[in-house]
N, C-alpha and C positions, 0 to 999 in steps of 0.2 A: 909647632905641632907636637903633641905628646906622642910617646912611643906607641900607645894604644891606637891612636888615630892613624899613625903611619901603618900599623899592622892591618887595620881595616882597609885603608886606601890601597895597600899593596897586596891584599889577599888574592891568591890564585883560585880559591874555591870558597864561595860564600853562600849562605842561605839568607834569603830576604823574606821576612814575614810581613804580610800586608793585612791590616785590620779591616773589619767589616765597615767601620765608619769612613774608611778611605776609598771604599768601592761602592757603597750603597747608601740610599737615603730612604726614609719612610715614605716620602711622597712619590719618588720616581723609581724606587727599586734599584736595580743595577745602573750605575752612572757610567756610561761608556767613555765619556771624555776623560773622567778621572782614571779609569782603567788604562786607556790608551797612553796617557801621560806616564803612568807607572811602567807600562810595557816599553815605552821609549827609553826610560832610564835603565831598565834591566838590559835591553838590547845593546845600548851604548857600552855598558860594562862588559857584556859578553864579547863585543867586537874589540874591546881593549885587551882581550885575552883571558878573561876570568870565567870559570865555570860557575853558573848560578842555578840554584834550586829555589823555586818560589813556593812558599807556604802561604796559601791564600784563604783567608776567611771570606765570609760573604754569602755562603750558600743559603742559609736561612734568611738572611736579609734580602737576597735576590728573589726569594719566593714569596715574600710578604705581599708586595703589590699585585702580582699576577693572581694570587688567591683571594684578593679583596680584603686582606686583613689590615687593621688600622695600626697595629703595633706588633712588636715581637711577641710570639706566643710563649706562654709559660708552661703549658702541659706538653708532655713528651710526644704524644701522638701528633699534635699539630706542628711541633717543631720538626718532626721527622717528615711530615707531609710537605712543609715549606722547604725543607732541605732537598727533597726529591725533585721538586719543581725548580728550585734555585740552582741546584748543582748542574743541571743541564744548561741553564742560561749562563752560568758562570764559566763553565768549561768552553762553551761555544764562543763566549766573548773573548776569553784569553786566546783561543785558537785563531779567531778572526783578527785580533789585534796583532799577534805575532806573525800572521800570514803576510802582513804588509812588508815584512822583512824576509819573506820566504823561509820563516822559521817554524818548524813543527813543534807542536805542544803534546805532551803526554800527561794524562791525569793519573794521579796516584792517590787513592783513598785509603786511609789507615784508621784503625781503631787502636785503643790502648792495648788491647790484647795482642795486636800485631807486633808491638814493641816489647811487650812483657814476655812473650814466648820467644825463646832464643832462636828456634827454627824460623818462625815468621819474621823475626828481626833480621836474620841474614837474608831471607828472600827479598824483603823490602830494600835492603842495602844493595843487593845485586841489581834489582830493577832500576833503582835510581842511578847507580853507576853506569849501567848500560845506556840509559836514556842520554846521560851527559856525554858519553863517548860517541854517541851517534849525532851529537849536535842539537838534540832536542831540548826544549825547556820542560823540566818536570814541574807540574803544578800540583802541589800536595795539599790535601785538606783532610780534616777528620771526616770519617764516613758517618755523618750525622743521621743518615737514614736508618742505620742499624744500631748505632751506639746507644746504650742505655745509661742512666745515671750512674750505674755501678761500674761501667767499663769505659767511661769517657776520660779523655785527657783533662777535661775541664775547660780548656780554652786552647786556641791555636798558638798562643805564646809558648806554652810548655811544649806543645808538639814541635814547634820550630826549634827549640833548644835541643830536643831529643834528635831531631833530624840532622841538626848541625853536627852532632857527634857521630850519628849514624853514617854520614857521608864523608867524615873526616874534613869538615869545613875549616877554613882558616879564620873565618869571621862570621858573625851573625848580625844582621841589620833588622831591627824591629821598626816598622813604619806604621803610624796610625794618625790620629787627629791631635796628638800631643807632641810638643816640640822638644821634650826632654823630661828629665826627672827634677822635680822641685822639692824643696824642703817643707812644703805645705801645699795648700790648695791655691793654685795660681788664679783661680776665679775670684778669690777674695782680695787679690791685689797686694798682698804682703809676703808673697813667696819668692824665694830666690832659686834660680836655676843652678843645679849641681852639674858642672861641666865634666868633671872627671871623678870616677869612683875607682880608687886604686886598692882599697881594702875594705873589709866589712865595717871598720870604724868610721868610714866616710858616710855611712848610712845611719849613724846614730841620730835619733830624733826625727827621722823621716817618716811622714804619715802618708800611706798610699791608699787610694780609694778603689772601689769596685767598678764594674763595667757600666756602660751607658745603655741607651735605648736599643741599639742595634747589635751589640756584642755581649759576650760573656766575660771579657777580660777586664780592662781597666788598668790603672797604674800598678795595683797590687800584683796582678798576674804578670805584667811586664817586668816588674822588679824581680819577682820570683824566677822568671825564665832567664833573665839576664844573669842572675846570681848562679843559677844552675849551669848555664853555658860557660860562664867565666870560671866556675869551679872545675869544669872538665877540661879547661885549657883553651877555650875559644873566646877571643875578645868580642865585645858586643857594642853596637852603636844603637842608641834609642833616639829616634828623630821623627819629625812630622812627615807624612806622605807628601805634602806640598814641597818639601825640600829633598825629594828623592834623588834628583840629579846631583845635588851637592853631596848627599849622604853616600852615594855610590861612586863618587869621584874622589874628592879631597877628604871627605869624612869630617869636614870642619863645621858640623852642626850638631845639635843635640847633646846627649850625655854618652860618654864613652866609659865602658866598664873593662878594666884590665883583667886579663886572664891569669889564672894561677900559673906559677913558673913551670910546673911539671904536669903534663897532660896525662889524665887517667887512661889506662889501656881500655880497649873496647869492652873487654869482659868485665873489668872492674866498674866501668861506667854503667854497664847494664845492671850489675848487681846492686849498685848504690842508688840509681835513679829510675831505672826502667822496669825491672822485674817485679812481679807480684810477690809480696811477702806471705808465706804460707803458715808461719808460726813464730814463736818467740822463745828464746833461751835466756833464762835468768842466770846471771853470773855472780860469783862472789867477788869481793874487792880485789883479791889477788889476780883473778882471771881478767878483770877489767884492765888492770895495769899491764898485764902481759899482752893483751890484745891491742889496746889503744896506745900505750906509751912505748912498749918494747917491740911492737909489731911481730908478735909471735902467734903461732897456731893456737886454737882453742882446744884444750884437752878436757876429757870427761870429768876430771877431778874438780875443775873450776865451775862446773854447771850445777846449779842448785835447784833448778826446776824448769819445766817445759810446758808450753801451751800450744794448742793448735794441732791439726792433723797434717803432717807433712811426710815426705818421702826423701830418700837420699837423692841429692841433685836439686832439691828445691832451695829457694832463697828464704832465709829466716832472719829475723832481727835478733840482736844480742843486747840485753838490758843489764844495767847495773843493779845493785841490791835495792835501790829505790824505785826501780821500774823505768828509769830513763834510758832510752835507746842510745847506745854508744857505737854500734856498728851493724853492718849487715854482712851476710856471707852465705855461701853454698854449703849446706849441711851434708855430711857424708852418710848419715844413718836415717832410717825411718823413725818416726816418733815412737813406735812400739819398741824398737830396739834400744833407742836412747833412754827410754824410761827406766830400764834396768841398769843403766850405766851412770846415772846421775850421782855425782860426788865421789865416784870410785877412781882410784889411781889406775892408770893404764896397765901397770905391771900386775894388777890383780885380775885383769880381764883375759879372756881367751885371745889367742893370737889374731883372729880375724876382727877383733874389736879394739885393737890397740892403736889404730891409726887415729889422727886428730879428728875431733868432731867437726871442726871447720879448719881447713888448711889455710895458712897465711896467704897463699897465692889466690885464694877465693874469698878473702876477707877484706872489707873496706870500712874503716872507721867513718862515722858520719860527721865528725867534728872537724875534719881536715879538708 
């Protein structure tokens, strides 16, 4: 067994993401037998001493059949209507299933804004932590009834990766209708399962597809989420929902993604992956080297231009002379203040404007 699989099997706190296709069908809507089997696997892991947070897709899929729809809706209003119907059914089904074990369920609905805003981010963290401390199962989903195209996570795979870091999880398990990552399309018969992903080089040449009839994810979103979580220091297992019991015991199925050696702090993870970017600072070559290679604070002398309306405390991207984003960070000045500081040495500015534009403690290169 690889070190990554041992980490997943022995994790004391995990996030389990369950895809729409593992819970719903177009013909029958919410499939209770499938959901019960997944609840059984989660309960077994919890009884073994692991804290588990469930990120459950399926709200829109669960609302399709009751509303008489023949396929997943494409327009936002119908998606939100289906979610409003399906969310009730989904929460009730999870509650009923875990009630077989006298286990209480708590529903936590999040939007991208809840993660992007630091205050909301901390509130969600406290709620999830308290549910777990009380022995309840937190069932997390995107709040599809109010989320718009502009403020969506895009899919629950990314939400699961963000929640894994939010709760300080030791592992993330992604369960759906696929049994792992392949180097091509397994439906064509010539693809090979990739059992272990230890570095980005292991993904060279991999082609990932988009979602199916019931979900918004697909292999592309799962791969993106796995890399996001692994980058933050959380090992990931991608497996089929049908293999949930194995995935949540020995972890000897699917594809395992090794975590980066050093885990990002909560603040730096938020800056890099969760916060909304309010503007961009263009840097000269020397400033790029200082920020990326030497891990130094960004000073006003290295800034050649700014775009966007932002205020001190907002997150901005930092770009090289060609416009390629090389880092993100918390800016210390409003855009109006910074406009008059561009390219100037700190020693030529008034004392209140001599602090770094972005301090190294609030700066995260995007290539690491």
